[in-house]
ZADO-1210 file (C-alpha; in nm, 4 decimals, padded with zeros to 6 digits):
<atoms>
<atom x="01.3030" y="00.0491" z="-00.2798" code="MET" pos="1"/>
<atom x="01.2612" y="-00.1896" z="00.0119" code="ASP" pos="2"/>
<atom x="01.4349" y="-00.5272" z="-00.0198" code="SER" pos="3"/>
<atom x="01.4801" y="-00.8535" z="00.1670" code="LEU" pos="4"/>
<atom x="01.7084" y="-01.1523" z="00.1172" code="ASN" pos="5"/>
<atom x="01.5102" y="-01.4641" z="00.2092" code="PHE" pos="6"/>
<atom x="01.4730" y="-01.8375" z="00.1759" code="THR" pos="7"/>
<atom x="01.1333" y="-01.9696" z="00.0658" code="ALA" pos="8"/>
<atom x="00.9069" y="-02.0324" z="00.3621" code="GLY" pos="9"/>
<atom x="01.0517" y="-01.7488" z="00.5739" code="ARG" pos="10"/>
<atom x="00.9868" y="-01.4011" z="00.4396" code="ALA" pos="11"/>
<atom x="00.8147" y="-01.0833" z="00.5522" code="PHE" pos="12"/>
<atom x="00.8710" y="-00.7546" z="00.3708" code="LEU" pos="13"/>
<atom x="00.6597" y="-00.4498" z="00.4536" code="ARG" pos="14"/>
<atom x="00.6935" y="-00.1396" z="00.2376" code="SER" pos="15"/>
<atom x="00.5098" y="00.1870" z="00.2999" code="ASP" pos="16"/>
<atom x="00.4354" y="00.4352" z="00.0245" code="SER" pos="17"/>
<atom x="00.5578" y="00.7900" z="00.0576" code="SER" pos="18"/>
<atom x="00.1878" y="00.8751" z="00.0262" code="VAL" pos="19"/>
<atom x="-00.0031" y="00.7638" z="00.3346" code="ALA" pos="20"/>
<atom x="-00.1804" y="00.5314" z="00.3943" code="PRO" pos="21"/>
<atom x="-00.0700" y="00.2789" z="00.1289" code="TRP" pos="22"/>
<atom x="00.1355" y="-00.0276" z="00.2181" code="ARG" pos="23"/>
<atom x="00.2520" y="-00.3385" z="00.0304" code="ALA" pos="24"/>
<atom x="00.3350" y="-00.6552" z="00.2238" code="VAL" pos="25"/>
<atom x="00.5092" y="-00.9622" z="00.0827" code="PHE" pos="26"/>
<atom x="00.4697" y="-01.2641" z="00.3105" code="GLU" pos="27"/>
<atom x="00.5866" y="-01.6245" z="00.2753" code="ASP" pos="28"/>
<atom x="00.4989" y="-01.8442" z="00.5714" code="GLU" pos="29"/>
<atom x="00.5664" y="-02.1820" z="00.4135" code="GLY" pos="30"/>
<atom x="00.3209" y="-02.3343" z="00.1693" code="PRO" pos="31"/>
<atom x="00.2639" y="-02.0145" z="-00.0292" code="ALA" pos="32"/>
<atom x="00.3683" y="-01.6513" z="-00.0670" code="ALA" pos="33"/>
<atom x="00.1265" y="-01.3611" z="-00.1036" code="TYR" pos="34"/>
<atom x="00.1422" y="-00.9910" z="-00.1743" code="LEU" pos="35"/>
<atom x="-00.1095" y="-00.7734" z="00.0081" code="TYR" pos="36"/>
<atom x="-00.2321" y="-00.4250" z="-00.0824" code="ALA" pos="37"/>
<atom x="-00.3049" y="-00.2530" z="00.2485" code="CYS" pos="38"/>
<atom x="-00.4567" y="00.0692" z="00.3792" code="ASP" pos="39"/>
<atom x="-00.2827" y="00.1546" z="00.7083" code="ARG" pos="40"/>
<atom x="-00.5676" y="00.3869" z="00.8118" code="SER" pos="41"/>
<atom x="-00.7922" y="00.0792" z="00.8503" code="ARG" pos="42"/>
<atom x="-00.5708" y="-00.0835" z="01.1150" code="GLU" pos="43"/>
<atom x="-00.7316" y="-00.1028" z="01.4566" code="ARG" pos="44"/>
<atom x="-00.5419" y="-00.0111" z="01.7712" code="GLY" pos="45"/>
<atom x="-00.1829" y="00.1027" z="01.8064" code="GLY" pos="46"/>
<atom x="00.0921" y="00.0022" z="01.5734" code="GLN" pos="47"/>
<atom x="00.3330" y="-00.2426" z="01.7372" code="GLU" pos="48"/>
<atom x="00.6977" y="-00.1798" z="01.6567" code="GLN" pos="49"/>
<atom x="00.8473" y="-00.4568" z="01.4460" code="GLY" pos="50"/>
<atom x="00.5176" y="-00.6444" z="01.4112" code="ARG" pos="51"/>
<atom x="00.5590" y="-00.9168" z="01.1480" code="GLN" pos="52"/>
<atom x="00.1929" y="-00.9714" z="01.0569" code="THR" pos="53"/>
<atom x="-00.0634" y="-00.8315" z="00.8185" code="VAL" pos="54"/>
<atom x="-00.3548" y="-00.6547" z="00.9887" code="ALA" pos="55"/>
<atom x="-00.6523" y="-00.8259" z="00.8238" code="GLU" pos="56"/>
<atom x="-00.8767" y="-00.5207" z="00.8438" code="GLU" pos="57"/>
<atom x="-00.6238" y="-00.3218" z="00.6375" code="SER" pos="58"/>
<atom x="-00.6112" y="-00.5650" z="00.3416" code="VAL" pos="59"/>
<atom x="-00.7603" y="-00.4270" z="00.0198" code="LEU" pos="60"/>
<atom x="-00.6416" y="-00.7125" z="-00.2027" code="ASP" pos="61"/>
<atom x="-00.4270" y="-01.0262" z="-00.1866" code="ALA" pos="62"/>
<atom x="-00.2443" y="-01.2082" z="-00.4648" code="MET" pos="63"/>
<atom x="-00.0716" y="-01.5455" z="-00.4767" code="LEU" pos="64"/>
<atom x="00.2913" y="-01.4960" z="-00.5772" code="ILE" pos="65"/>
<atom x="00.3993" y="-01.8612" z="-00.5673" code="TYR" pos="66"/>
<atom x="00.3399" y="-02.1994" z="-00.4093" code="ASN" pos="67"/>
<atom x="00.6495" y="-02.3107" z="-00.2224" code="GLY" pos="68"/>
<atom x="00.6251" y="-02.6650" z="-00.3598" code="SER" pos="69"/>
<atom x="00.6504" y="-02.5359" z="-00.7186" code="SER" pos="70"/>
<atom x="00.9654" y="-02.3279" z="-00.6693" code="LEU" pos="71"/>
<atom x="01.2825" y="-02.4550" z="-00.8347" code="PRO" pos="72"/>
<atom x="01.5629" y="-02.4801" z="-00.5794" code="GLU" pos="73"/>
<atom x="01.3449" y="-02.3868" z="-00.2769" code="PRO" pos="74"/>
<atom x="01.6483" y="-02.3756" z="-00.0444" code="GLU" pos="75"/>
<atom x="01.8229" y="-02.1086" z="-00.2558" code="ARG" pos="76"/>
<atom x="01.8392" y="-01.7555" z="-00.1153" code="GLU" pos="77"/>
<atom x="01.6273" y="-01.5050" z="-00.3083" code="ARG" pos="78"/>
<atom x="01.5805" y="-01.1288" z="-00.3176" code="LEU" pos="79"/>
<atom x="01.2358" y="-00.9690" z="-00.2816" code="ALA" pos="80"/>
<atom x="01.2049" y="-00.5964" z="-00.3604" code="SER" pos="81"/>
<atom x="00.9145" y="-00.3553" z="-00.3647" code="ILE" pos="82"/>
<atom x="00.9539" y="-00.0486" z="-00.5839" code="GLN" pos="83"/>
<atom x="00.7076" y="00.2408" z="-00.5560" code="TRP" pos="84"/>
<atom x="00.6244" y="00.4836" z="-00.8351" code="SER" pos="85"/>
<atom x="00.7308" y="00.8448" z="-00.7941" code="ARG" pos="86"/>
<atom x="00.3701" y="00.9352" z="-00.7071" code="SER" pos="87"/>
<atom x="00.3580" y="00.6665" z="-00.4378" code="GLY" pos="88"/>
<atom x="00.0318" y="00.5344" z="-00.5833" code="GLU" pos="89"/>
<atom x="00.1663" y="00.2217" z="-00.7612" code="GLN" pos="90"/>
<atom x="00.4206" y="-00.0444" z="-00.6762" code="CYS" pos="91"/>
<atom x="00.5767" y="-00.3574" z="-00.8205" code="VAL" pos="92"/>
<atom x="00.7036" y="-00.6659" z="-00.6368" code="LEU" pos="93"/>
<atom x="01.0228" y="-00.8124" z="-00.7835" code="TYR" pos="94"/>
<atom x="01.1652" y="-01.1541" z="-00.6966" code="ILE" pos="95"/>
<atom x="01.5275" y="-01.1888" z="-00.8050" code="ASP" pos="96"/>
<atom x="01.4818" y="-00.8863" z="-01.0323" code="GLY" pos="97"/>
<atom x="01.1773" y="-01.0186" z="-01.2185" code="ALA" pos="98"/>
<atom x="00.8426" y="-00.8396" z="-01.1792" code="ALA" pos="99"/>
<atom x="00.5862" y="-01.0653" z="-01.0107" code="GLN" pos="100"/>
<atom x="00.2971" y="-00.8344" z="-00.9185" code="ALA" pos="101"/>
<atom x="00.1688" y="-00.4797" z="-00.9631" code="PHE" pos="102"/>
<atom x="-00.0685" y="-00.2704" z="-00.7494" code="MET" pos="103"/>
<atom x="-00.2322" y="00.0617" z="-00.8363" code="ASP" pos="104"/>
<atom x="-00.3920" y="00.2215" z="-00.5312" code="PHE" pos="105"/>
<atom x="-00.5549" y="00.5018" z="-00.7330" code="THR" pos="106"/>
<atom x="-00.7202" y="00.2788" z="-00.9949" code="ALA" pos="107"/>
<atom x="-00.7776" y="00.0081" z="-00.7287" code="ARG" pos="108"/>
<atom x="-00.6439" y="-00.2723" z="-00.9472" code="VAL" pos="109"/>
<atom x="-00.3680" y="-00.5253" z="-00.9097" code="SER" pos="110"/>
<atom x="-00.2342" y="-00.8212" z="-01.1000" code="PHE" pos="111"/>
<atom x="00.0228" y="-01.0971" z="-01.0702" code="CYS" pos="112"/>
<atom x="00.1782" y="-01.3692" z="-01.2810" code="ARG" pos="113"/>
<atom x="-00.0354" y="-01.6392" z="-01.1155" code="SER" pos="114"/>
<atom x="-00.3648" y="-01.4509" z="-01.1872" code="ASN" pos="115"/>
<atom x="-00.4925" y="-01.5868" z="-00.8558" code="PHE" pos="116"/>
<atom x="-00.7159" y="-01.5581" z="-00.6626" code="PRO" pos="117"/>
<atom x="-01.0129" y="-01.4211" z="-00.8532" code="ASN" pos="118"/>
<atom x="-01.3460" y="-01.3491" z="-00.6848" code="TYR" pos="119"/>
<atom x="-01.6952" y="-01.2595" z="-00.7989" code="LEU" pos="120"/>
<atom x="-01.7161" y="-00.8818" z="-00.7973" code="GLN" pos="121"/>
<atom x="-01.9522" y="-00.7569" z="-00.5272" code="GLU" pos="122"/>
<atom x="-02.1727" y="-00.4533" z="-00.5891" code="GLN" pos="123"/>
<atom x="-01.9974" y="-00.1370" z="-00.4690" code="GLY" pos="124"/>
<atom x="-01.6675" y="-00.3139" z="-00.4000" code="GLU" pos="125"/>
<atom x="-01.3854" y="-00.0624" z="-00.4361" code="GLY" pos="126"/>
<atom x="-01.0991" y="-00.2869" z="-00.5486" code="TRP" pos="127"/>
<atom x="-01.1131" y="-00.4927" z="-00.8699" code="ARG" pos="128"/>
<atom x="-01.0682" y="-00.8526" z="-00.7543" code="ARG" pos="129"/>
<atom x="-01.2431" y="-01.0538" z="-01.0276" code="HIS" pos="130"/>
<atom x="-00.9196" y="-01.0695" z="-01.2299" code="SER" pos="131"/>
<atom x="-00.5509" y="-01.0492" z="-01.1512" code="HIS" pos="132"/>
<atom x="-00.4464" y="-01.1203" z="-01.5123" code="ALA" pos="133"/>
<atom x="-00.0870" y="-01.0253" z="-01.5925" code="TRP" pos="134"/>
<atom x="-00.0356" y="-00.7113" z="-01.8043" code="ASP" pos="135"/>
<atom x="00.3237" y="-00.6692" z="-01.9297" code="PRO" pos="136"/>
<atom x="00.2447" y="-00.3298" z="-02.0900" code="ALA" pos="137"/>
<atom x="00.1678" y="-00.1819" z="-01.7456" code="VAL" pos="138"/>
<atom x="00.4985" y="-00.3125" z="-01.6077" code="ILE" pos="139"/>
<atom x="00.6865" y="-00.1642" z="-01.9044" code="GLU" pos="140"/>
<atom x="00.5187" y="00.1745" z="-01.8504" code="ALA" pos="141"/>
<atom x="00.5879" y="00.1613" z="-01.4743" code="PHE" pos="142"/>
<atom x="00.9577" y="00.0846" z="-01.5282" code="GLU" pos="143"/>
<atom x="00.9911" y="00.3465" z="-01.8031" code="ALA" pos="144"/>
<atom x="00.8541" y="00.6105" z="-01.5666" code="ALA" pos="145"/>
<atom x="01.0805" y="00.4997" z="-01.2797" code="ILE" pos="146"/>
<atom x="01.4004" y="00.4901" z="-01.4818" code="TYR" pos="147"/>
<atom x="01.3295" y="00.7830" z="-01.7167" code="ALA" pos="148"/>
</atoms>
């Protein structure tokens, strides 16, 4: 599990799966925080050590985690964690221990509590992006498999 203590408006947590090339990136640059599902094999050029950005060409999906203006106690320190499944194909983002988003790189689906953004599905598009509707049963199954 990769974790980061942060204050809203200043967060960057990159977590690589044990199964290449999957990556999850939590980023909060001020007005909003997003979680990105990334494919590292799509990144152009060399990998810079310590780079604190998301390579746009690697992004498979993006989900709104929160708007900074809607957070209670925005100055309070928080804990972001990304937990991968044993297979390395799924992960969950936790904020202060509560699940906020889920990504499945095999099924090419993801969802979050905000269910945003949603796009019209394009023909032949690999990742489901027309809905990010929350599914508590998937989170329960993920956690049961992790802690079994």
